[in-house]
DRENPA-3360 file (N, C-alpha, C; in nm, 2 decimals, always signed):
BEGIN
1 = MALLSYEF = +7.15/+9.54/+6.36/+7.29/+9.48/+6.36/+7.30/+9.38/+6.47 ~ +7.36/+9.26/+6.44/+7.37/+9.16/+6.53/+7.46/+9.19/+6.65 ~ +7.56/+9.27/+6.63/+7.65/+9.31/+6.74/+7.59/+9.39/+6.84 ~ +7.48/+9.46/+6.81/+7.41/+9.55/+6.91/+7.32/+9.47/+7.00 ~ +7.31/+9.34/+6.98/+7.24/+9.25/+7.07/+7.32/+9.22/+7.19 ~ +7.45/+9.25/+7.19/+7.53/+9.23/+7.30/+7.54/+9.36/+7.39 ~ +7.52/+9.35/+7.51/+7.52/+9.47/+7.60/+7.65/+9.54/+7.60 ~ +7.76/+9.46/+7.60/+7.89/+9.52/+7.61/+7.92/+9.60/+7.48;
9 = MRRAFLAA = +7.86/+9.56/+7.37/+7.89/+9.63/+7.24/+7.80/+9.76/+7.24 ~ +7.69/+9.76/+7.30/+7.61/+9.88/+7.32/+7.68/+9.98/+7.40 ~ +7.74/+9.94/+7.51/+7.82/+10.03/+7.59/+7.94/+10.08/+7.52 ~ +8.00/+9.99/+7.44/+8.12/+10.03/+7.36/+8.09/+10.14/+7.26 ~ +7.97/+10.12/+7.19/+7.93/+10.22/+7.09/+7.90/+10.35/+7.15 ~ +7.83/+10.35/+7.27/+7.80/+10.47/+7.34/+7.93/+10.54/+7.39 ~ +8.03/+10.46/+7.43/+8.16/+10.52/+7.47/+8.23/+10.58/+7.35 ~ +8.22/+10.51/+7.24/+8.28/+10.55/+7.11/+8.22/+10.69/+7.07;
17 = LFIAGIAP = +8.09/+10.70/+7.09/+8.02/+10.82/+7.05/+8.07/+10.94/+7.14 ~ +8.09/+10.92/+7.26/+8.14/+11.03/+7.35/+8.29/+11.06/+7.32 ~ +8.37/+10.96/+7.30/+8.51/+10.98/+7.27/+8.52/+11.06/+7.14 ~ +8.44/+11.02/+7.04/+8.44/+11.09/+6.91/+8.41/+11.23/+6.92 ~ +8.34/+11.27/+7.03/+8.31/+11.42/+7.05/+8.42/+11.48/+7.13 ~ +8.47/+11.41/+7.23/+8.57/+11.47/+7.32/+8.71/+11.49/+7.25 ~ +8.76/+11.38/+7.19/+8.90/+11.38/+7.14/+8.92/+11.48/+7.03 ~ +8.83/+11.49/+6.93/+8.86/+11.59/+6.82/+8.85/+11.73/+6.87;
25 = MLGVFLVI = +8.75/+11.76/+6.96/+8.74/+11.90/+7.01/+8.87/+11.95/+7.07 ~ +8.93/+11.86/+7.15/+9.06/+11.89/+7.21/+9.17/+11.88/+7.11 ~ +9.17/+11.78/+7.03/+9.27/+11.75/+6.93/+9.30/+11.87/+6.84 ~ +9.19/+11.93/+6.79/+9.21/+12.05/+6.70/+9.30/+12.16/+6.76 ~ +9.27/+12.19/+6.88/+9.35/+12.29/+6.95/+9.49/+12.25/+6.97 ~ +9.51/+12.12/+7.00/+9.64/+12.07/+7.02/+9.72/+12.07/+6.89 ~ +9.66/+12.04/+6.78/+9.73/+12.04/+6.65/+9.77/+12.18/+6.61 ~ +9.67/+12.27/+6.62/+9.69/+12.41/+6.58/+9.79/+12.48/+6.67;
33 = RRQSLMAD = +9.79/+12.45/+6.79/+9.89/+12.51/+6.89/+10.03/+12.44/+6.88 ~ +10.04/+12.34/+6.79/+10.16/+12.26/+6.77/+10.20/+12.19/+6.90 ~ +10.10/+12.13/+6.97/+10.12/+12.06/+7.09/+10.07/+11.92/+7.08 ~ +10.08/+11.86/+6.96/+10.03/+11.73/+6.94/+10.10/+11.63/+7.03 ~ +10.23/+11.65/+7.06/+10.30/+11.56/+7.14/+10.26/+11.57/+7.29 ~ +10.18/+11.67/+7.33/+10.14/+11.68/+7.46/+10.05/+11.57/+7.50 ~ +9.96/+11.53/+7.41/+9.87/+11.42/+7.43/+9.95/+11.29/+7.46 ~ +10.05/+11.27/+7.38/+10.14/+11.15/+7.39/+10.21/+11.16/+7.52;
41 = TLSHVSLA = +10.26/+11.27/+7.56/+10.33/+11.29/+7.69/+10.24/+11.26/+7.81 ~ +10.12/+11.31/+7.81/+10.03/+11.29/+7.92/+9.98/+11.14/+7.92 ~ +9.97/+11.08/+7.81/+9.93/+10.94/+7.81/+10.04/+10.85/+7.87 ~ +10.17/+10.89/+7.84/+10.28/+10.81/+7.90/+10.29/+10.84/+8.05 ~ +10.27/+10.97/+8.09/+10.27/+11.00/+8.23/+10.15/+10.93/+8.30 ~ +10.04/+10.90/+8.23/+9.93/+10.84/+8.30/+9.97/+10.70/+8.35 ~ +10.07/+10.63/+8.29/+10.11/+10.50/+8.33/+10.17/+10.51/+8.47 ~ +10.23/+10.62/+8.51/+10.28/+10.64/+8.64/+10.16/+10.65/+8.74;
49 = GVALGFFL = +10.05/+10.71/+8.70/+9.93/+10.72/+8.78/+9.87/+10.58/+8.80 ~ +9.87/+10.50/+8.69/+9.81/+10.37/+8.70/+9.90/+10.28/+8.80 ~ +10.03/+10.29/+8.78/+10.12/+10.22/+8.87/+10.11/+10.27/+9.02 ~ +10.09/+10.40/+9.04/+10.07/+10.45/+9.17/+9.94/+10.39/+9.23 ~ +9.84/+10.38/+9.15/+9.71/+10.32/+9.20/+9.73/+10.18/+9.25 ~ +9.80/+10.10/+9.18/+9.83/+9.96/+9.22/+9.92/+9.96/+9.34 ~ +10.01/+10.05/+9.35/+10.11/+10.06/+9.46/+10.04/+10.09/+9.59 ~ +9.94/+10.19/+9.58/+9.87/+10.24/+9.70/+9.74/+10.16/+9.72;
57 = NLNPTFTT = +9.71/+10.06/+9.63/+9.59/+9.98/+9.64/+9.46/+10.07/+9.63 ~ +9.47/+10.17/+9.54/+9.36/+10.26/+9.51/+9.31/+10.24/+9.37 ~ +9.20/+10.31/+9.34/+9.14/+10.30/+9.20/+9.24/+10.37/+9.11 ~ +9.30/+10.29/+9.01/+9.40/+10.35/+8.92/+9.35/+10.47/+8.84 ~ +9.22/+10.48/+8.81/+9.16/+10.59/+8.73/+9.17/+10.72/+8.82 ~ +9.15/+10.70/+8.95/+9.16/+10.82/+9.04/+9.30/+10.87/+9.05 ~ +9.39/+10.78/+9.07/+9.53/+10.82/+9.09/+9.59/+10.87/+8.95 ~ +9.54/+10.81/+8.85/+9.59/+10.86/+8.71/+9.54/+11.00/+8.69;
65 = MIVVVIAA = +9.42/+11.03/+8.73/+9.37/+11.17/+8.71/+9.45/+11.27/+8.79 ~ +9.48/+11.24/+8.91/+9.56/+11.33/+8.99/+9.70/+11.35/+8.93 ~ +9.77/+11.24/+8.89/+9.90/+11.25/+8.83/+9.90/+11.33/+8.70 ~ +9.80/+11.30/+8.62/+9.80/+11.36/+8.49/+9.77/+11.51/+8.50 ~ +9.68/+11.55/+8.59/+9.65/+11.69/+8.62/+9.78/+11.77/+8.66 ~ +9.85/+11.70/+8.76/+9.98/+11.76/+8.80/+10.08/+11.78/+8.69 ~ +10.08/+11.68/+8.60/+10.17/+11.68/+8.49/+10.13/+11.79/+8.39 ~ +10.00/+11.81/+8.37/+9.95/+11.91/+8.28/+9.99/+12.05/+8.33;
73 = VLLEYLRM = +9.98/+12.07/+8.46/+10.02/+12.20/+8.52/+10.17/+12.22/+8.50 ~ +10.25/+12.11/+8.52/+10.39/+12.12/+8.51/+10.43/+12.15/+8.36 ~ +10.36/+12.10/+8.27/+10.38/+12.12/+8.13/+10.38/+12.27/+8.10 ~ +10.27/+12.34/+8.15/+10.26/+12.48/+8.12/+10.37/+12.56/+8.19 ~ +10.40/+12.52/+8.32/+10.51/+12.59/+8.39/+10.64/+12.57/+8.32 ~ +10.68/+12.45/+8.27/+10.80/+12.44/+8.20/+10.80/+12.51/+8.07 ~ +10.68/+12.51/+8.00/+10.67/+12.59/+7.88/+10.70/+12.73/+7.90 ~ +10.66/+12.79/+8.01/+10.69/+12.93/+8.04/+10.84/+12.95/+8.07;
81 = IYSGYSEI = +10.90/+12.86/+8.13/+11.04/+12.87/+8.16/+11.13/+12.86/+8.04 ~ +11.10/+12.76/+7.96/+11.17/+12.73/+7.83/+11.08/+12.77/+7.71 ~ +11.05/+12.90/+7.71/+10.95/+12.95/+7.61/+10.99/+12.92/+7.46 ~ +11.12/+12.92/+7.44/+11.17/+12.90/+7.31/+11.20/+12.75/+7.28 ~ +11.19/+12.67/+7.38/+11.23/+12.53/+7.37/+11.12/+12.44/+7.44 ~ +11.00/+12.46/+7.39/+10.89/+12.39/+7.45/+10.90/+12.24/+7.45 ~ +10.97/+12.18/+7.36/+10.98/+12.04/+7.35/+11.06/+11.98/+7.47 ~ +11.13/+12.07/+7.54/+11.21/+12.02/+7.66/+11.11/+11.97/+7.77;
89 = SIAILMAG = +11.00/+12.04/+7.79/+10.91/+12.00/+7.89/+10.85/+11.86/+7.86 ~ +10.82/+11.84/+7.73/+10.77/+11.71/+7.68/+10.86/+11.60/+7.71 ~ +10.99/+11.62/+7.68/+11.09/+11.52/+7.70/+11.11/+11.48/+7.84 ~ +11.11/+11.59/+7.93/+11.13/+11.57/+8.07/+11.02/+11.49/+8.13 ~ +10.89/+11.53/+8.10/+10.78/+11.46/+8.17/+10.75/+11.32/+8.11 ~ +10.78/+11.30/+7.98/+10.76/+11.17/+7.92/+10.86/+11.07/+7.99 ~ +10.98/+11.11/+8.00/+11.09/+11.02/+8.05/+11.06/+11.00/+8.20 ~ +11.02/+11.11/+8.27/+11.00/+11.10/+8.42/+10.88/+11.01/+8.44;
97 = GLAVALVL = +10.77/+11.03/+8.37/+10.65/+10.94/+8.39/+10.68/+10.80/+8.37 ~ +10.75/+10.76/+8.26/+10.78/+10.62/+8.24/+10.87/+10.56/+8.34 ~ +10.97/+10.65/+8.39/+11.06/+10.60/+8.49/+10.99/+10.57/+8.62 ~ +10.90/+10.66/+8.66/+10.82/+10.64/+8.79/+10.73/+10.52/+8.77 ~ +10.67/+10.50/+8.66/+10.59/+10.38/+8.63/+10.66/+10.25/+8.65 ~ +10.78/+10.25/+8.59/+10.87/+10.13/+8.59/+10.91/+10.10/+8.74 ~ +10.95/+10.20/+8.81/+11.00/+10.18/+8.95/+10.88/+10.13/+9.04 ~ +10.77/+10.19/+9.02/+10.65/+10.15/+9.11/+10.61/+10.01/+9.07;
105 = MNITGGNS = +10.61/+9.98/+8.94/+10.57/+9.84/+8.90/+10.67/+9.74/+8.96 ~ +10.80/+9.77/+8.96/+10.90/+9.68/+9.02/+10.88/+9.66/+9.17 ~ +10.85/+9.77/+9.24/+10.83/+9.77/+9.38/+10.70/+9.69/+9.42 ~ +10.59/+9.71/+9.34/+10.47/+9.65/+9.37/+10.47/+9.50/+9.34 ~ +10.53/+9.46/+9.23/+10.54/+9.32/+9.19/+10.40/+9.26/+9.16 ~ +10.39/+9.13/+9.18/+10.27/+9.06/+9.17/+10.21/+9.07/+9.03 ~ +10.08/+9.10/+9.03/+10.01/+9.11/+8.90/+10.00/+9.25/+8.85 ~ +10.08/+9.35/+8.91/+10.06/+9.48/+8.86/+10.11/+9.50/+8.72;
113 = SASIQSYL = +10.21/+9.43/+8.68/+10.26/+9.44/+8.54/+10.16/+9.40/+8.44 ~ +10.09/+9.29/+8.47/+9.99/+9.24/+8.38/+9.87/+9.33/+8.38 ~ +9.84/+9.39/+8.49/+9.73/+9.49/+8.50/+9.76/+9.62/+8.42 ~ +9.88/+9.67/+8.44/+9.92/+9.79/+8.37/+9.93/+9.76/+8.22 ~ +9.96/+9.63/+8.18/+9.96/+9.60/+8.04/+9.82/+9.63/+7.97 ~ +9.71/+9.61/+8.05/+9.58/+9.63/+7.99/+9.56/+9.78/+7.97 ~ +9.63/+9.87/+8.05/+9.61/+10.01/+8.03/+9.70/+10.06/+7.91 ~ +9.80/+9.98/+7.87/+9.88/+10.02/+7.76/+9.80/+10.02/+7.63;
121 = FGSIVTIT = +9.71/+9.92/+7.61/+9.64/+9.91/+7.49/+9.49/+9.93/+7.51 ~ +9.44/+9.92/+7.63/+9.30/+9.95/+7.66/+9.21/+9.85/+7.59 ~ +9.08/+9.86/+7.62/+8.98/+9.77/+7.56/+8.84/+9.84/+7.58 ~ +8.79/+9.89/+7.47/+8.66/+9.96/+7.47/+8.55/+9.86/+7.49 ~ +8.57/+9.73/+7.46/+8.46/+9.64/+7.47/+8.44/+9.59/+7.62 ~ +8.54/+9.62/+7.71/+8.53/+9.58/+7.85/+8.48/+9.70/+7.93 ~ +8.44/+9.81/+7.87/+8.40/+9.93/+7.95/+8.28/+9.90/+8.03 ~ +8.28/+9.96/+8.15/+8.17/+9.94/+8.25/+8.07/+10.05/+8.23;
129 = QPQVIFLG = +7.95/+10.03/+8.29/+7.85/+10.14/+8.29/+7.89/+10.27/+8.36 ~ +7.96/+10.26/+8.48/+8.01/+10.38/+8.54/+8.11/+10.46/+8.45 ~ +8.19/+10.38/+8.38/+8.29/+10.45/+8.29/+8.21/+10.52/+8.17 ~ +8.11/+10.46/+8.12/+8.03/+10.53/+8.02/+7.96/+10.66/+8.07 ~ +7.91/+10.65/+8.19/+7.85/+10.77/+8.25/+7.96/+10.88/+8.27 ~ +8.07/+10.84/+8.32/+8.18/+10.93/+8.34/+8.22/+11.00/+8.21 ~ +8.23/+10.92/+8.10/+8.26/+10.97/+7.97/+8.15/+11.07/+7.92 ~ +8.02/+11.04/+7.95/+7.91/+11.13/+7.91/+7.92/+11.26/+7.98;
137 = ILFALTLL = +7.96/+11.26/+8.11/+7.98/+11.38/+8.19/+8.09/+11.46/+8.13 ~ +8.20/+11.39/+8.10/+8.32/+11.46/+8.04/+8.28/+11.53/+7.91 ~ +8.21/+11.45/+7.83/+8.16/+11.51/+7.70/+8.08/+11.63/+7.71 ~ +7.98/+11.63/+7.80/+7.90/+11.74/+7.83/+7.98/+11.86/+7.88 ~ +8.08/+11.84/+7.97/+8.16/+11.94/+8.02/+8.25/+12.00/+7.91 ~ +8.31/+11.92/+7.83/+8.40/+11.96/+7.72/+8.32/+12.05/+7.62 ~ +8.20/+12.00/+7.59/+8.11/+12.08/+7.49/+8.07/+12.21/+7.55 ~ +8.04/+12.21/+7.68/+8.00/+12.34/+7.74/+8.11/+12.44/+7.75;
145 = LFLLFKRP = +8.23/+12.39/+7.79/+8.35/+12.48/+7.79/+8.39/+12.53/+7.65 ~ +8.37/+12.44/+7.55/+8.40/+12.48/+7.41/+8.31/+12.59/+7.37 ~ +8.18/+12.58/+7.39/+8.09/+12.68/+7.35/+8.11/+12.81/+7.42 ~ +8.15/+12.80/+7.55/+8.17/+12.93/+7.63/+8.30/+13.00/+7.60 ~ +8.40/+12.92/+7.57/+8.53/+12.98/+7.55/+8.59/+12.96/+7.42 ~ +8.51/+12.94/+7.32/+8.56/+12.91/+7.18/+8.64/+13.03/+7.13 ~ +8.58/+13.15/+7.14/+8.65/+13.27/+7.09/+8.78/+13.30/+7.16 ~ +8.78/+13.31/+7.29/+8.91/+13.33/+7.36/+9.02/+13.23/+7.33;
153 = MYVLTFDE = +8.97/+13.10/+7.32/+9.07/+12.99/+7.29/+9.12/+13.01/+7.14 ~ +9.03/+13.05/+7.05/+9.06/+13.07/+6.91/+9.17/+13.18/+6.90 ~ +9.15/+13.29/+6.98/+9.25/+13.40/+6.98/+9.39/+13.35/+7.04 ~ +9.38/+13.28/+7.15/+9.50/+13.23/+7.22/+9.57/+13.13/+7.13 ~ +9.50/+13.04/+7.06/+9.56/+12.94/+6.97/+9.63/+13.00/+6.85 ~ +9.57/+13.10/+6.79/+9.63/+13.15/+6.67/+9.73/+13.26/+6.69 ~ +9.72/+13.34/+6.80/+9.81/+13.45/+6.83/+9.81/+13.48/+6.98 ~ +9.91/+13.43/+7.04/+9.92/+13.44/+7.19/+9.95/+13.58/+7.23;
161 = ETAHVDGL = +10.02/+13.66/+7.15/+10.05/+13.80/+7.18/+9.93/+13.88/+7.17 ~ +9.84/+13.86/+7.07/+9.72/+13.93/+7.06/+9.63/+13.90/+7.18 ~ +9.62/+13.78/+7.22/+9.54/+13.74/+7.33/+9.59/+13.81/+7.46 ~ +9.72/+13.82/+7.47/+9.78/+13.90/+7.59/+9.74/+14.04/+7.58 ~ +9.75/+14.11/+7.47/+9.71/+14.25/+7.45/+9.56/+14.27/+7.48 ~ +9.48/+14.17/+7.44/+9.34/+14.18/+7.47/+9.30/+14.16/+7.62 ~ +9.40/+14.13/+7.70/+9.38/+14.11/+7.84/+9.34/+13.98/+7.88 ~ +9.35/+13.88/+7.79/+9.32/+13.74/+7.83/+9.43/+13.68/+7.92;
169 = PIHWMSML = +9.38/+13.60/+8.02/+9.48/+13.54/+8.11/+9.54/+13.42/+8.04 ~ +9.64/+13.44/+7.95/+9.68/+13.34/+7.86/+9.74/+13.21/+7.93 ~ +9.82/+13.24/+8.04/+9.88/+13.13/+8.11/+9.78/+13.04/+8.18 ~ +9.68/+13.11/+8.24/+9.57/+13.04/+8.31/+9.49/+12.96/+8.21 ~ +9.46/+13.02/+8.10/+9.38/+12.95/+8.00/+9.45/+12.83/+7.94 ~ +9.58/+12.85/+7.92/+9.66/+12.74/+7.86/+9.67/+12.63/+7.97 ~ +9.69/+12.66/+8.09/+9.70/+12.56/+8.20/+9.57/+12.49/+8.21 ~ +9.46/+12.56/+8.21/+9.33/+12.49/+8.23/+9.30/+12.40/+8.11;
177 = FNVLTGVA = +9.34/+12.44/+7.99/+9.32/+12.36/+7.87/+9.40/+12.23/+7.89 ~ +9.53/+12.25/+7.94/+9.61/+12.13/+7.96/+9.55/+12.03/+8.06 ~ +9.49/+12.09/+8.17/+9.43/+12.01/+8.27/+9.31/+11.94/+8.22 ~ +9.22/+12.00/+8.14/+9.11/+11.94/+8.08/+9.15/+11.82/+7.98 ~ +9.26/+11.85/+7.91/+9.31/+11.74/+7.82/+9.36/+11.63/+7.91 ~ +9.43/+11.66/+8.02/+9.48/+11.56/+8.10/+9.37/+11.47/+8.17 ~ +9.26/+11.54/+8.21/+9.15/+11.46/+8.27/+9.09/+11.37/+8.16 ~ +9.07/+11.43/+8.04/+9.01/+11.35/+7.93/+9.10/+11.23/+7.90;
185 = IAIMIPIA = +9.23/+11.24/+7.90/+9.32/+11.13/+7.87/+9.31/+11.03/+7.98 ~ +9.31/+11.07/+8.11/+9.30/+10.98/+8.22/+9.17/+10.90/+8.22 ~ +9.06/+10.96/+8.18/+8.94/+10.88/+8.17/+8.93/+10.79/+8.05 ~ +9.00/+10.83/+7.94/+8.99/+10.75/+7.82/+9.10/+10.64/+7.81 ~ +9.20/+10.65/+7.90/+9.31/+10.55/+7.90/+9.27/+10.41/+7.91 ~ +9.18/+10.37/+8.01/+9.14/+10.23/+8.02/+9.06/+10.18/+7.89 ~ +9.01/+10.27/+7.81/+8.93/+10.24/+7.70/+9.01/+10.23/+7.57 ~ +9.09/+10.34/+7.55/+9.17/+10.35/+7.42/+9.31/+10.30/+7.44;
193 = GALLISAI = +9.37/+10.31/+7.56/+9.50/+10.26/+7.58/+9.60/+10.38/+7.58 ~ +9.70/+10.37/+7.66/+9.80/+10.48/+7.67/+9.88/+10.50/+7.54 ~ +9.90/+10.39/+7.47/+9.99/+10.40/+7.35/+9.91/+10.45/+7.23 ~ +9.78/+10.45/+7.24/+9.70/+10.48/+7.12/+9.61/+10.61/+7.14 ~ +9.60/+10.66/+7.26/+9.51/+10.77/+7.28/+9.55/+10.89/+7.21 ~ +9.68/+10.92/+7.19/+9.72/+11.04/+7.12/+9.68/+11.03/+6.98 ~ +9.68/+10.91/+6.92/+9.64/+10.90/+6.77/+9.50/+10.93/+6.76 ~ +9.41/+10.88/+6.85/+9.27/+10.91/+6.85/+9.24/+11.05/+6.86;
201 = MVLPAAIS = +9.32/+11.13/+6.94/+9.30/+11.27/+6.96/+9.35/+11.35/+6.84 ~ +9.46/+11.32/+6.78/+9.53/+11.40/+6.69/+9.49/+11.37/+6.54 ~ +9.47/+11.24/+6.51/+9.44/+11.21/+6.37/+9.31/+11.27/+6.31 ~ +9.20/+11.27/+6.38/+9.08/+11.34/+6.33/+9.10/+11.48/+6.30 ~ +9.18/+11.55/+6.39/+9.21/+11.69/+6.37/+9.30/+11.71/+6.25 ~ +9.40/+11.62/+6.23/+9.49/+11.63/+6.12/+9.41/+11.61/+5.98 ~ +9.32/+11.52/+5.98/+9.24/+11.49/+5.86/+9.15/+11.61/+5.83 ~ +9.08/+11.66/+5.93/+8.99/+11.77/+5.91/+9.05/+11.90/+5.86;
209 = MRLGKSFN = +9.18/+11.92/+5.90/+9.25/+12.04/+5.86/+9.28/+12.04/+5.71 ~ +9.28/+11.92/+5.65/+9.30/+11.90/+5.51/+9.17/+11.93/+5.43 ~ +9.06/+11.92/+5.50/+8.93/+11.94/+5.43/+8.86/+12.06/+5.47 ~ +8.87/+12.11/+5.59/+8.79/+12.23/+5.63/+8.85/+12.36/+5.58 ~ +8.77/+12.46/+5.55/+8.81/+12.59/+5.50/+8.81/+12.70/+5.61 ~ +8.74/+12.66/+5.73/+8.73/+12.76/+5.84/+8.75/+12.68/+5.97 ~ +8.77/+12.76/+6.08/+8.79/+12.69/+6.21/+8.67/+12.61/+6.25 ~ +8.55/+12.66/+6.23/+8.43/+12.59/+6.27/+8.41/+12.47/+6.18;
217 = AVILISIL = +8.44/+12.48/+6.05/+8.43/+12.36/+5.96/+8.53/+12.25/+6.01 ~ +8.65/+12.29/+6.05/+8.75/+12.20/+6.09/+8.70/+12.12/+6.21 ~ +8.64/+12.19/+6.31/+8.59/+12.13/+6.43/+8.48/+12.03/+6.39 ~ +8.39/+12.07/+6.31/+8.27/+11.98/+6.28/+8.32/+11.86/+6.20 ~ +8.41/+11.88/+6.10/+8.46/+11.77/+6.02/+8.54/+11.67/+6.11 ~ +8.62/+11.73/+6.21/+8.70/+11.64/+6.30/+8.61/+11.55/+6.38 ~ +8.49/+11.61/+6.43/+8.40/+11.53/+6.51/+8.34/+11.42/+6.42 ~ +8.30/+11.46/+6.29/+8.24/+11.36/+6.20/+8.34/+11.25/+6.17;
225 = IGLIGMSS = +8.47/+11.29/+6.14/+8.58/+11.19/+6.12/+8.59/+11.10/+6.24 ~ +8.59/+11.16/+6.36/+8.59/+11.08/+6.49/+8.48/+10.98/+6.49 ~ +8.36/+11.02/+6.46/+8.25/+10.92/+6.46/+8.27/+10.81/+6.36 ~ +8.31/+10.84/+6.24/+8.33/+10.74/+6.14/+8.44/+10.65/+6.18 ~ +8.56/+10.70/+6.22/+8.67/+10.62/+6.26/+8.64/+10.53/+6.38 ~ +8.58/+10.58/+6.49/+8.55/+10.51/+6.61/+8.45/+10.39/+6.58 ~ +8.34/+10.43/+6.51/+8.24/+10.33/+6.48/+8.28/+10.22/+6.39 ~ +8.35/+10.26/+6.27/+8.39/+10.16/+6.18/+8.50/+10.07/+6.23;
233 = GLISSFYI = +8.59/+10.13/+6.31/+8.70/+10.06/+6.38/+8.64/+9.96/+6.48 ~ +8.54/+10.00/+6.55/+8.48/+9.91/+6.65/+8.40/+9.79/+6.58 ~ +8.33/+9.82/+6.47/+8.26/+9.72/+6.40/+8.36/+9.62/+6.34 ~ +8.47/+9.67/+6.28/+8.57/+9.59/+6.22/+8.64/+9.50/+6.32 ~ +8.67/+9.55/+6.43/+8.73/+9.47/+6.54/+8.65/+9.36/+6.59 ~ +8.51/+9.38/+6.59/+8.42/+9.28/+6.63/+8.41/+9.16/+6.54 ~ +8.41/+9.20/+6.41/+8.39/+9.09/+6.31/+8.52/+9.02/+6.27 ~ +8.64/+9.09/+6.28/+8.76/+9.02/+6.24/+8.85/+8.99/+6.36;
241 = DTPPGATI = +8.79/+9.01/+6.48/+8.85/+8.97/+6.61/+8.99/+9.03/+6.63 ~ +9.00/+9.16/+6.62/+9.12/+9.23/+6.65/+9.11/+9.32/+6.76 ~ +9.22/+9.37/+6.82/+9.21/+9.47/+6.94/+9.14/+9.59/+6.89 ~ +9.03/+9.64/+6.96/+8.95/+9.75/+6.92/+9.04/+9.88/+6.91 ~ +9.12/+9.91/+7.01/+9.20/+10.04/+7.00/+9.29/+10.04/+6.88 ~ +9.36/+9.93/+6.86/+9.45/+9.92/+6.75/+9.38/+9.93/+6.61 ~ +9.26/+9.87/+6.60/+9.18/+9.87/+6.48/+9.13/+10.01/+6.45 ~ +9.08/+10.08/+6.55/+9.04/+10.22/+6.54/+9.15/+10.31/+6.49;
249 = TLVFIALF = +9.27/+10.29/+6.55/+9.38/+10.37/+6.51/+9.42/+10.35/+6.36 ~ +9.42/+10.22/+6.32/+9.45/+10.19/+6.18/+9.35/+10.25/+6.09 ~ +9.22/+10.25/+6.13/+9.12/+10.31/+6.04/+9.14/+10.46/+6.03 ~ +9.18/+10.53/+6.14/+9.21/+10.67/+6.13/+9.33/+10.69/+6.04 ~ +9.43/+10.61/+6.05/+9.55/+10.62/+5.96/+9.51/+10.60/+5.81 ~ +9.43/+10.50/+5.79/+9.38/+10.48/+5.65/+9.30/+10.60/+5.60 ~ +9.22/+10.66/+5.68/+9.14/+10.78/+5.64/+9.24/+10.89/+5.61 ~ +9.34/+10.91/+5.70/+9.44/+11.01/+5.68/+9.51/+11.00/+5.54;
257 = LVVNVFKK = +9.55/+10.88/+5.51/+9.62/+10.85/+5.38/+9.52/+10.88/+5.26 ~ +9.40/+10.83/+5.27/+9.30/+10.85/+5.16/+9.28/+10.99/+5.14 ~ +9.25/+11.07/+5.25/+9.22/+11.21/+5.23/+9.34/+11.29/+5.17 ~ +9.46/+11.25/+5.22/+9.58/+11.32/+5.16/+9.60/+11.29/+5.02 ~ +9.58/+11.16/+4.98/+9.60/+11.13/+4.84/+9.49/+11.20/+4.75 ~ +9.37/+11.20/+4.80/+9.26/+11.26/+4.73/+9.28/+11.41/+4.72 ~ +9.33/+11.47/+4.82/+9.37/+11.62/+4.82/+9.47/+11.65/+4.72 ~ +9.58/+11.56/+4.71/+9.69/+11.58/+4.62/+9.64/+11.57/+4.47;
265 = VYMLFQRK = +9.55/+11.47/+4.45/+9.50/+11.44/+4.31/+9.41/+11.56/+4.27 ~ +9.33/+11.61/+4.37/+9.24/+11.72/+4.34/+9.32/+11.85/+4.31 ~ +9.42/+11.87/+4.38/+9.51/+11.99/+4.36/+9.58/+11.98/+4.22 ~ +9.62/+11.86/+4.18/+9.69/+11.84/+4.05/+9.58/+11.87/+3.94 ~ +9.46/+11.82/+3.96/+9.35/+11.83/+3.86/+9.32/+11.98/+3.85 ~ +9.31/+12.06/+3.96/+9.28/+12.20/+3.95/+9.39/+12.27/+3.88 ~ +9.52/+12.24/+3.91/+9.63/+12.30/+3.84/+9.63/+12.28/+3.69 ~ +9.59/+12.16/+3.65/+9.58/+12.12/+3.51/+9.47/+12.20/+3.44;
273 = QRTKAEN = +9.36/+12.22/+3.51/+9.25/+12.29/+3.46/+9.28/+12.44/+3.44 ~ +9.36/+12.50/+3.54/+9.40/+12.64/+3.53/+9.50/+12.66/+3.41 ~ +9.58/+12.56/+3.39/+9.68/+12.57/+3.28/+9.61/+12.56/+3.15 ~ +9.51/+12.48/+3.14/+9.43/+12.47/+3.01/+9.36/+12.61/+2.99 ~ +9.30/+12.66/+3.09/+9.23/+12.79/+3.08/+9.32/+12.90/+3.04 ~ +9.44/+12.90/+3.09/+9.54/+13.01/+3.05/+9.58/+13.00/+2.91 ~ +9.59/+12.87/+2.86/+9.63/+12.85/+2.72/+9.52/+12.87/+2.63;
% end
């Protein structure tokens, strides 16, 4: 392929491969736990971390990681306080993160607004070699934790009361999962963009849940969907000259629509076949 002759595209494809593994593994748990908006919340809070980095003249990725980890811990704390109204924590942190980002951008002035603009939409084709290495480390860590704690997280995800009876530290597990999600978002923000990262995490999981018959199947299908969506979106953006993050998101949305239409048609066909058999 001609596009692989460019070094920046080779880095982009490698980054897409790692993201396609990281995002769906976390996204499936987010969707099943009904915390899809948590990814969106942490991505908005990450803007405060980016603005703080420019304000303190530090690496924005470093400050973003700190801010997002703190926000992830606060999410779990607020979820415990408002156990019956978990969406309150999402509203508070999302509004607070955006407010802090706007205030810091105004104080910093200069080129900070233009720089933060790049974090809003990201650019996978401008990824650097250190960022690729960081993504690779995160992928290996996520995969290791998934293999080690798949069963406890499965119990926690589907039945928190059963997990508590089994003696699992549910609040610590939930908090650590939030932190891992926050770290993943902080690292992927410069690549995928704050406005689009939640779609890249949630859509493969939503698609796979329509196709998979078991938890393991859903995980595997979501990773496969992630690979298809990331690679095809990246290739399309290269040839039609569109923003990579936005193109990848549109590919995922298209896959979501196609799968749901196919599923609906298939169910109608099965129902018609059963009706014929009964008659």
